[in-house]
C-alpha positions as CSV (number, residue, x, y, z in Angstrom):
1,M,-0.4,24.7,-18.1
2,H,2.4,23.9,-15.6
3,I,1.4,21.0,-13.7
4,L,3.2,19.8,-10.3
5,L,2.4,16.4,-9.6
6,A,2.5,14.8,-6.1
7,T,3.5,11.1,-5.8
8,D,5.8,8.3,-5.0
9,A,3.8,5.4,-7.5
10,D,5.8,5.5,-11.4
11,W,2.3,4.5,-12.6
12,I,0.5,8.3,-11.4
13,V,3.2,9.4,-12.9
14,N,2.5,7.7,-16.4
15,E,-1.2,7.7,-16.5
16,V,-1.4,11.8,-15.3
17,T,1.1,12.8,-17.9
18,A,-0.8,10.8,-20.3
19,A,-3.7,12.0,-19.9
20,L,-3.0,15.2,-19.7
21,G,0.5,16.4,-21.6
22,S,0.5,17.9,-24.5
23,P,2.9,20.7,-26.1
24,D,1.5,23.6,-23.7
25,T,1.6,21.4,-20.5
26,T,4.7,20.8,-18.5
27,F,5.0,18.5,-15.1
28,T,6.8,19.1,-12.1
29,V,6.9,16.2,-10.4
30,C,8.0,15.3,-6.3
31,T,8.1,11.7,-4.8
32,E,8.0,13.3,-1.1
33,G,5.4,15.6,0.4
34,R,7.2,17.5,2.5
35,V,8.6,19.6,-0.6
36,V,5.5,20.5,-2.4
37,S,5.8,23.6,-0.8
38,K,9.4,24.5,-1.8
39,V,8.5,23.5,-4.9
40,I,5.5,25.8,-5.1
41,E,8.0,28.4,-4.0
42,E,10.3,28.3,-6.8
43,R,7.9,28.1,-9.2
44,L,3.7,28.3,-9.0
45,P,1.9,25.0,-10.4
46,D,-1.6,26.3,-12.2
47,L,-2.8,22.6,-10.6
48,T,-1.4,20.6,-7.9
49,I,-2.3,17.2,-8.2
50,L,-1.6,15.1,-5.1
51,D,-1.6,10.9,-3.9
52,L,-3.1,10.5,-0.8
53,Q,-0.3,9.0,-0.1
54,I,3.3,10.5,-0.7
55,G,5.7,9.4,0.9
56,S,5.7,10.1,4.6
57,M,3.8,12.8,3.9
58,G,0.5,12.6,2.3
59,G,-2.2,14.3,0.2
60,M,-4.1,15.2,3.1
61,A,-1.2,16.7,5.1
62,V,0.3,18.5,2.3
63,T,-3.3,20.2,1.1
64,M,-3.1,21.2,5.0
65,A,0.2,22.7,5.2
66,L,-0.5,24.1,1.7
67,R,-3.2,26.2,2.7
68,N,-1.7,27.5,6.3
69,D,0.8,28.4,4.4
70,E,-1.3,30.2,2.3
71,S,-3.5,31.9,5.2
72,A,0.4,32.9,7.1
73,G,1.1,34.8,3.7
74,T,4.2,32.7,3.1
75,L,2.6,30.9,0.0
76,P,0.2,31.7,-2.8
77,H,-2.7,30.3,-3.6
78,T,-2.5,26.4,-5.5
79,N,-5.7,24.7,-7.2
80,V,-5.6,21.1,-5.4
81,L,-7.2,18.0,-7.2
82,M,-6.2,15.5,-4.8
83,L,-5.9,11.2,-5.8
84,L,-7.8,9.0,-3.2
85,D,-7.9,5.6,-2.5
86,R,-11.4,5.2,-2.0
87,A,-14.5,6.5,-2.0
88,A,-14.6,7.1,2.0
89,D,-11.6,9.2,1.8
90,E,-13.9,11.9,0.3
91,F,-14.3,13.6,3.4
92,L,-10.4,14.0,4.6
93,A,-10.1,16.0,0.5
94,K,-13.5,17.9,2.0
95,R,-11.2,18.7,5.5
96,S,-8.2,19.5,4.1
97,G,-8.9,22.0,1.4
98,A,-9.0,20.5,-2.0
99,E,-10.3,22.2,-4.6
100,G,-11.5,18.6,-6.0
101,W,-10.7,15.1,-5.7
102,I,-10.9,12.0,-8.2
103,V,-11.2,8.3,-6.8
104,K,-8.8,5.8,-8.3
105,P,-8.4,3.5,-10.3
106,L,-8.1,6.7,-12.4
107,D,-9.1,7.5,-16.0
108,A,-8.0,10.4,-18.9
109,L,-11.4,11.5,-19.3
110,R,-11.8,12.1,-15.0
111,L,-8.3,13.5,-15.4
112,Q,-8.8,16.0,-17.7
113,Q,-12.4,16.9,-16.3
114,A,-10.8,17.7,-13.3
115,A,-7.7,19.6,-14.7
116,A,-9.7,22.3,-16.6
117,V,-12.0,22.9,-14.1
118,I,-9.9,23.3,-10.9
119,A,-7.4,25.3,-13.4
120,G,-10.3,27.4,-14.1
121,G,-11.1,27.8,-10.7
122,G,-14.3,25.6,-9.9
123,V,-14.6,22.6,-7.7
124,Y,-14.7,18.7,-9.2
125,A,-16.0,15.5,-6.9
126,N,-15.7,13.0,-8.6
127,A,-15.6,9.1,-6.8
128,V,-16.0,6.3,-9.2
129,P,-19.4,4.9,-8.9
130,A,-20.0,2.0,-7.1
131,S,-20.9,-1.6,-8.2
132,P,-24.6,-2.0,-9.3
133,V,-26.7,-3.2,-6.2
134,P,-28.9,-5.5,-6.9
135,E,-32.7,-3.7,-6.4
136,P,-33.5,-5.0,-2.6
137,V,-36.7,-7.6,-2.6
138,I,-39.3,-5.7,-0.8
139,P,-41.9,-7.9,0.8
140,Q,-45.5,-7.3,-0.8
141,P,-48.4,-7.2,1.6
142,V,-50.7,-10.0,1.6
143,N,-54.1,-10.2,0.4
144,D,-56.5,-11.3,3.1
145,D,-58.9,-12.6,0.4
146,E,-55.7,-15.0,-0.6
147,T,-55.0,-16.4,2.8
148,V,-56.6,-19.5,3.7
149,D,-57.3,-20.6,7.0
150,S,-56.0,-23.9,8.0
151,S,-59.0,-24.6,9.7
152,T,-60.9,-24.8,6.8
153,A,-58.3,-26.3,4.4
154,P,-58.6,-30.1,3.4
155,E,-56.9,-32.3,5.0
156,E,-53.8,-33.9,3.3
157,E,-54.8,-37.4,2.8
158,P,-52.5,-40.1,4.6
159,A,-50.0,-41.4,2.6
160,P,-50.6,-45.8,1.8
161,A,-49.1,-47.7,4.1
162,G,-46.8,-49.7,1.9
């Protein structure tokens, strides 16, 4: 498998190559979004992984440019996995035409799952689960038999003067 990874962050390169590296896998790393299509022209990857932030042209813009080139017939289709900064960015990944996305922080298992599914022609969407939210406290209905009518309640005795 050949993977094109576009990011300007060394830690992403390290995590992706560690998670997906094998004797059968090769990588091309691109640190500028504007040259991704040229790199694809030279060698079509089995999977293109795009960071949301890549220099002066981010993953959403690169994916949209790839889809435009594909529809114009100037580039073949490449399967795109986008690495998102937050779950709210899923909208951007969907709109751009990416086959899948993962919300950072990255982990090897999700990267391996996403790569296998997307390279195989599938779709993968995986956001990081949010922190557990405590169960809401829902007021319970009051039973009318348990209410105290203040007009019939015994009066409190006054405190002794002292």
